[in-house]
C-alpha positions as CSV (number, residue, x, y, z in Angstrom):
1,X,-3.2,65.5,-14.4
2,X,-6.0,66.7,-16.6
3,X,-8.0,64.3,-18.7
4,X,-7.3,65.6,-22.2
5,X,-10.0,65.4,-24.8
6,X,-10.2,61.9,-26.3
7,X,-8.4,60.4,-23.3
8,X,-8.9,56.7,-23.8
9,X,-12.3,54.9,-23.6
10,X,-12.8,55.0,-19.8
11,X,-15.9,56.9,-18.7
12,X,-16.7,59.4,-16.0
13,X,-19.0,58.1,-13.3
14,X,-21.6,60.7,-12.3
15,X,-23.2,60.2,-8.9
16,X,-26.4,62.0,-8.0
17,X,-27.5,62.0,-11.7
18,X,-31.1,62.4,-10.7
19,X,-30.5,66.0,-9.4
20,X,-30.1,69.3,-11.2
21,X,-26.4,69.4,-11.5
22,X,-25.8,65.7,-11.8
23,X,-28.3,65.4,-14.7
24,X,-26.8,68.4,-16.5
25,X,-23.2,67.1,-16.1
26,X,-24.2,63.6,-17.4
27,X,-26.0,65.2,-20.3
28,X,-23.0,67.3,-21.1
29,X,-20.6,64.4,-21.0
30,X,-22.9,62.3,-23.1
31,X,-21.5,58.9,-24.0
32,X,-18.5,59.5,-21.8
33,X,-20.7,59.4,-18.7
34,X,-22.1,56.6,-16.6
35,X,-25.0,58.3,-14.9
36,X,-26.1,56.9,-11.6
37,X,-29.1,58.3,-9.7
38,X,-29.8,57.5,-6.1
39,X,-32.1,54.7,-7.2
40,X,-29.1,53.1,-9.0
41,X,-26.6,53.6,-6.3
42,X,-27.0,55.0,-2.8
43,X,-23.6,56.5,-1.9
44,X,-24.0,55.3,1.7
45,X,-23.4,51.8,0.3
46,X,-19.6,51.9,-0.2
47,X,-19.5,48.2,-1.1
48,X,-21.9,48.8,-4.0
49,X,-19.8,51.8,-5.0
50,X,-16.7,49.7,-5.1
51,X,-18.5,47.3,-7.4
52,X,-19.5,50.1,-9.7
53,X,-15.8,51.3,-9.8
54,X,-14.7,47.8,-10.7
55,X,-17.4,47.4,-13.4
56,X,-17.0,50.8,-15.1
57,X,-13.3,51.6,-14.4
58,X,-13.9,55.4,-14.6
59,X,-11.2,58.0,-15.2
60,X,-12.9,60.0,-12.4
61,X,-16.0,60.0,-10.2
62,X,-18.1,63.2,-10.2
63,X,-20.0,63.4,-6.9
64,X,-23.1,65.5,-7.5
65,X,-24.9,63.8,-4.6
66,X,-25.4,65.7,-1.4
67,X,-27.9,67.3,1.0
68,X,-28.8,70.9,1.2
69,X,-31.2,70.9,4.1
70,X,-31.1,69.0,7.4
71,X,-29.6,68.9,10.8
72,X,-25.9,69.6,11.4
73,X,-24.9,65.9,11.8
74,X,-27.1,64.8,8.8
75,X,-25.4,67.4,6.6
76,X,-22.0,66.4,7.8
77,X,-22.8,62.7,7.0
78,X,-24.0,63.4,3.5
79,X,-21.6,66.2,2.5
80,X,-18.4,65.3,4.2
81,X,-18.2,61.8,5.7
82,X,-19.7,59.9,2.8
83,X,-17.7,61.8,0.1
84,X,-14.5,61.0,2.2
85,X,-15.4,57.3,2.1
86,X,-16.0,57.5,-1.7
87,X,-12.7,59.2,-2.1
88,X,-10.9,56.4,-0.3
89,X,-12.4,53.9,-2.7
90,X,-11.3,56.0,-5.6
91,X,-7.7,55.9,-4.3
92,X,-7.9,52.1,-4.2
93,X,-9.3,52.1,-7.8
94,X,-6.8,54.5,-9.1
95,X,-9.3,57.1,-10.4
96,X,-9.8,60.8,-9.7
97,X,-12.6,62.4,-7.7
98,X,-14.6,65.6,-8.3
99,X,-16.4,67.1,-5.2
100,X,-19.1,69.7,-6.0
101,X,-19.1,72.3,-3.3
102,X,-20.8,75.6,-2.9
103,X,-20.4,79.4,-2.6
104,X,-21.8,79.0,0.9
105,X,-18.3,78.0,2.2
106,X,-18.0,81.8,2.3
107,X,-20.5,83.1,4.7
108,X,-19.1,86.0,6.7
109,X,-20.3,89.5,6.4
110,X,-17.4,90.7,4.2
111,X,-18.6,92.3,1.0
112,X,-17.4,91.4,-2.5
113,X,-17.0,88.3,-4.6
114,X,-14.6,85.6,-3.4
115,X,-12.0,84.0,-5.5
116,X,-10.3,80.6,-5.2
117,X,-7.5,82.3,-3.2
118,X,-9.8,83.6,-0.4
119,X,-10.0,81.7,2.8
120,X,-13.4,80.0,3.4
121,X,-15.5,81.1,6.3
122,X,-18.9,79.4,6.5
123,X,-21.6,80.9,8.6
124,X,-24.2,78.1,8.7
125,X,-24.4,74.3,8.8
126,X,-24.7,73.6,5.1
127,X,-21.6,75.7,4.2
128,X,-19.7,74.2,7.1
129,X,-20.5,70.7,5.8
130,X,-19.4,71.5,2.3
131,X,-16.1,72.9,3.6
132,X,-15.6,69.8,5.7
133,X,-16.2,67.7,2.6
134,X,-13.6,69.7,0.6
135,X,-11.1,69.2,3.4
136,X,-11.8,65.5,3.8
137,X,-11.6,64.7,0.1
138,X,-8.3,66.6,-0.2
139,X,-6.9,64.8,2.8
140,X,-7.6,61.5,1.1
141,X,-6.6,62.3,-2.4
142,X,-4.0,65.0,-1.9
143,X,-3.1,67.4,-4.7
144,X,-3.1,64.9,-7.5
145,X,-6.5,63.4,-7.6
146,X,-9.1,65.8,-6.2
147,X,-11.0,68.5,-8.1
148,X,-13.2,70.8,-5.9
149,X,-15.7,72.8,-7.9
150,X,-17.4,75.5,-5.8
151,X,-20.6,76.4,-7.7
152,X,-22.6,79.5,-7.2
153,X,-26.4,79.5,-7.3
154,X,-27.3,77.0,-10.1
155,X,-30.5,77.6,-12.0
156,X,-32.5,75.0,-13.9
157,X,-35.7,73.0,-14.0
158,X,-35.9,69.6,-12.3
159,X,-39.0,67.5,-12.5
160,X,-38.4,65.6,-9.2
161,X,-40.5,66.6,-6.2
162,X,-39.2,68.4,-3.2
163,X,-37.1,70.9,-5.2
164,X,-35.0,72.8,-2.7
165,X,-33.9,75.7,-5.0
166,X,-35.6,78.8,-3.7
167,X,-36.2,80.3,-7.2
168,X,-37.9,77.1,-8.4
169,X,-40.1,77.1,-5.3
170,X,-41.2,80.7,-6.0
171,X,-41.8,79.9,-9.7
172,X,-44.1,77.0,-8.7
173,X,-45.9,79.2,-6.2
174,X,-46.5,81.8,-8.9
175,X,-47.6,79.1,-11.3
176,X,-50.1,77.8,-8.7
177,X,-51.8,81.2,-8.4
178,X,-49.8,83.1,-5.8
179,X,-50.3,86.9,-6.2
180,X,-47.2,87.8,-4.4
181,X,-44.0,86.2,-3.2
182,X,-41.2,87.3,-0.9
183,X,-37.6,87.4,-1.9
184,X,-34.5,88.6,-0.1
185,X,-33.4,92.1,-1.2
186,X,-30.1,92.1,0.7
187,X,-28.3,88.9,-0.5
188,X,-26.3,88.9,-3.7
189,X,-25.6,85.8,-5.8
190,X,-23.8,85.2,-9.1
191,X,-26.2,82.7,-10.6
192,X,-25.2,80.3,-13.4
193,X,-27.5,78.1,-15.4
194,X,-26.9,74.4,-14.7
195,X,-26.0,73.6,-18.3
196,X,-23.3,76.3,-18.3
197,X,-22.1,74.9,-14.9
198,X,-21.9,71.5,-16.5
199,X,-19.9,72.8,-19.4
200,X,-17.4,74.4,-17.0
201,X,-17.1,71.2,-15.0
202,X,-16.2,69.4,-18.2
203,X,-13.7,72.1,-19.1
204,X,-12.2,71.8,-15.6
205,X,-11.7,68.1,-16.0
206,X,-10.4,68.0,-19.5
207,X,-8.2,71.1,-19.5
208,X,-7.1,71.7,-15.9
209,X,-5.2,69.7,-13.2
210,X,-6.7,68.8,-9.8
211,X,-7.3,71.8,-7.6
212,X,-10.0,74.1,-6.4
213,X,-12.1,76.0,-9.0
214,X,-15.0,78.4,-8.9
215,X,-17.9,78.0,-11.3
216,X,-20.0,81.1,-11.4
217,X,-22.0,83.6,-13.5
218,X,-20.3,86.7,-14.6
219,X,-22.4,89.3,-12.8
220,X,-24.1,89.6,-9.4
221,X,-27.8,90.1,-8.6
222,X,-30.0,90.1,-5.5
223,X,-32.5,87.3,-5.2
224,X,-35.3,89.9,-5.4
225,X,-34.2,91.2,-8.8
226,X,-33.4,87.7,-10.1
227,X,-36.9,86.4,-9.3
228,X,-38.5,89.5,-10.9
229,X,-36.6,88.8,-14.1
230,X,-37.5,85.1,-14.2
231,X,-41.2,85.9,-13.6
232,X,-41.3,88.5,-16.3
233,X,-39.5,86.2,-18.8
234,X,-41.8,83.3,-17.9
235,X,-44.9,85.5,-18.3
236,X,-46.0,85.1,-14.7
237,X,-48.3,87.8,-13.3
238,X,-47.0,87.6,-9.7
239,X,-45.6,90.5,-7.6
240,X,-42.2,90.1,-5.9
241,X,-41.8,91.9,-2.6
242,X,-38.2,92.5,-1.5
243,X,-37.6,91.9,2.2
244,X,-34.6,91.6,4.4
245,X,-33.2,88.0,4.6
246,X,-33.6,88.1,8.4
247,X,-37.3,87.7,7.9
248,X,-36.6,84.1,6.8
249,X,-34.5,83.3,9.9
250,X,-31.0,81.9,9.8
251,X,-27.7,83.8,9.6
252,X,-27.3,86.8,7.4
253,X,-25.3,85.9,4.2
254,X,-25.2,89.2,2.4
255,X,-22.7,88.3,-0.4
256,X,-22.6,84.9,-1.9
257,X,-21.0,85.9,-5.2
258,X,-18.0,84.2,-6.6
259,X,-15.3,85.2,-9.0
260,X,-12.8,83.0,-10.7
261,X,-9.2,83.2,-11.6
262,X,-8.9,79.8,-13.2
263,X,-12.0,79.2,-15.4
264,X,-13.9,81.7,-17.4
265,X,-17.2,82.8,-15.9
266,X,-20.5,81.9,-17.5
267,X,-22.7,84.6,-18.9
268,X,-24.5,87.4,-17.0
269,X,-27.2,86.7,-14.6
270,X,-29.9,87.9,-17.0
271,X,-29.0,85.2,-19.4
272,X,-29.2,82.5,-16.7
273,X,-32.6,83.9,-15.6
274,X,-34.0,83.9,-19.1
275,X,-32.8,80.3,-19.7
276,X,-34.5,79.2,-16.4
277,X,-37.7,80.8,-17.5
278,X,-37.5,79.0,-20.9
279,X,-36.9,75.7,-19.1
280,X,-40.2,76.2,-17.2
281,X,-42.1,77.4,-20.2
282,X,-41.1,74.2,-22.0
283,X,-42.0,72.1,-18.9
284,X,-45.4,73.8,-18.7
285,X,-46.1,73.1,-22.3
286,X,-45.4,76.5,-23.6
287,X,-48.0,78.3,-21.5
288,X,-48.2,79.8,-18.1
């Protein structure tokens, strides 16, 4: 079941609409979206969620809420157990469910981009929690109601405090006067701008049946070179020193690139980097 374009008047319910991807997806869907940030609906409150389902009668729920940093149990609660409870409510309401996952479900040392056909192998707690969420949602909804969208590094500006995206943190450091920042030179990503990711989520929902999909940029890049490009495009005079990722602690994740057999990739990494820089120039009022 794909929701063809013009499919009735029922909306899509976007959870986590205050975050980077949730906001981009809600903006992309426009009038077809009911956008709920955490202040509107805490996904821990399943009773309130059921009320929202009854009120809005969505075609599908897009769960963009989640947690990227925390302890193992906290990550499992936010990224696996809560989505499973939401999926159960969606079964009762007769609507589909979209689970936004991550390239970090692939975390072993094998080189090369991973496709939808490759077996997941998370190497750290966040990736493990996202994989557990995928499996839990599929167990509830089966093959007929669950879309899983694994998204590679998503780039975009977000005004909320506590931004967890490493590129954004480095941008803010450079903006605040840092003369040099450190960025991993041995980890590859296939970044995609959040607006492009949102367009591909829309395409997945409207043109493709439930299943597992990769949403990714077309070309790989190390974090070091990505940050260099963003700084140059944003007009920031801050040096970028490439270092081994082991310097930051945690497991080595040398290749977090995705490839896709089911959806077209977004543009090259340079395009995503330049659009992120443009986002920040606009947020900063056109200056540095």
